[in-house]
N, C-alpha and C positions, 0 to 999 in steps of 0.2 A: 086177085093173085098178086102175091108180092114180088117184085123183081130182083134177080140177082144185081141189076144195075143200082139198087139202092144200097151204096156202100155202108150206110149206118148200120146195117144189120148183117153184114157179112164180115167173116174173121178168115183172115189168110193165117193160119194156126201153125202149120207144121212145114218145115224145110228139112228135108233129109238126104244126105249124101248116101246113097243106096248101099247097104252094108255097114253103115256106121252112122250115128247120130251126128250132125252136122256141129253140135256143141263140143264135140272132141275132135275135131278137124286137124288140131296140131298134133295129136297122138297118132291119127292115121297117117299123116305127113312124116313124122318121124320115123315110123315104122315102114314105109312105102319102099325105100331101097332096100331093105331086107326082105320084104315080099317078093321084089322082082328077081332078087338074086335067088331065091327059094324057087321061082318059076324056072329060073335059068338052069337051076342044079336038076329040078325033077323033070323038066320038059325038053331039056336040051337046046334051049334058045340061047343064041349068040347075041352079041351086042347090037348087031344090025337089025335082028328081029325085035327087040325092044324098042330101038330107035321107030321102026315102022310102025309098031303098035301105039306109039305116042302120038303119032301122026294120023291115026284112024279115029274120027269120032266114036263115041259110044252109041251104040243103039239104044233107041228107047221104045217102050211098048205103045204103039200107035193104034189106039181105038177110037180115034177121034169121029171117024165116019160113022162108026157104030153107036157112040155114046152120045154124040150132039144132039142127034133128032130127039132122044129121049129127054135131054136137059132142055131143048128149045119147047118141047111139048109141055114140061113143067112150067118153065119160065120163058114166055113168049120174046120177053125183051132182053135175054142174054145173048150179048155179042161176043161171040168168041175172039175175033181179032183184037177186040180191045182187052179182054181179061188175058188173052195170051200176051200181049205186050206188058200188061201189068205185073203178071208174073214173071217175066223176064227182067222188068225194072226192079222187082223186090229181089230177084236172085243177085244182080249186080248191087244195090244196096247193101245187101248182107254182106257181100264180101269187101265193100268200101267200109262198113263198119267196122269190121274185124280188123281189118288193115290199119285205119286210123284209132282203133279203140274209143270209138266215139258211138255208142248204141242209139243215140238220138238221129242218127243219119239213116236208120231203118225206121220209115214211117208207114202209117196205116196199115197196121198189122195187128193180129191178135196177140194174145197174152202168150199163148205158147212160143211162137216165134222170137217175140221180143224177149222171152226169158232164155231162148237158146243163145241169142246174139250176146246177150249180157253174161252168161255163163262162160262163152268161148272167148270173150274179152278179159274176163276175170281170172281164167285159167292162163291165157298169155302173160297178163302182167305179173300172175304169182311165180311164174317160172321165167319172167324176163325174155320172153319171147316176142320177137317182131316177124310180122309177116306182111307180104305184100302181093297182090294179085293184079298183074298187068296184061294189057291187050286180051281182056276178056272177050270171048265170042261165043255166042249160043247157037249151036247149030240145028238144033231141032227142039221144039215145043209142040207136045201132043198130049191131048185127054187119055189116060190111060184107064180110067174105072170111074163110074159114076154110081153113087150108092145112096138110098134114100131109105129112111125109117121114119117113124112116128115123131122122132125127135129132130134129127137132123138131115140135111141133104148134103153131100160131100162130093166135089169134083177132084178127081187126083189128077194131078199134071205132072208130066216128066219132063226134064229137058237134058239134053245132051250138051255139056258145057266145057270149054276148053280155056286155060289161061297160064300166063307164065307165073310161076309160083315161087316166092323166095321166103326162106324160113330160116331164121339165125336166132342163137340165143345160147347161153352157158352151158344148158344140159342137151343141145342140139349133138349127137355125135357127129353127123354128117349134115352141114348145112346145105341148103338148097338155093342156088342163085338164078333167077330166072329160067327155071326148069319148066319146061313144057309140060302140061298135064291134061288129060280127058277124064272127065268123071260124069255120071248121072246124077242129077238131083230131083228130088220130089218135092212137090208142094200141094198142099190142100185148100181148097176154097170152100168154106162151111157156111151154109144158111141154117138158122136155127128157126124151126117150124113151130116149137111150142116150147119155150123156155121153162114154163112153168111144170111140164112134165119131167123134165130133165133131172136125172140124179146128180149128186155131187160127183160121182165117180165120172159121170159124161161130161159135165162141165169142166172137168180136167183137162180138156183138149184145149181150152182157151175160147173165150168169147167176147169179141168187142161190140158193143152196142151203141 
């Protein structure tokens, strides 16, 4: 039986800001203030409510206790604390890569995630956008789902992330300076069971061998 601990056949392929692909993070950031204003108009929230909301970490779908035994049955050497730490490190590296506009800062990940960071950096450069993510804190990291078929095994992990976000550029209507934000992110760990049986469409998720 092949172990998840064998990094050479594992791909960390997808990092998603829930509700929006992270490759478009600056678009989301530019619309954030307008979205909060809409909530204020529709829900009667005042500025104090919004401030409190920013201080509450996002909840994640925690299925670790249910899914971890299934994973460990298939992969006895799977060590969740190690992979939990690695996912959190990947999250921080992604933000650092976007901030410094250097995709090489994101290491040991699959093609899909490498492409996401490249596109995010390219978009910021095209629009002369500068982003910074300071005081990053990961409040919670949990396994939310485990999927297995004849092609792939997927472990989907969710993280509740907090940081101070700065966003500036000539096309930014309202710049952000050290703005506190709370978001949920999702990352996939993928093990390829039978690469020869995978279709081109399946391969599109990105595989690192």
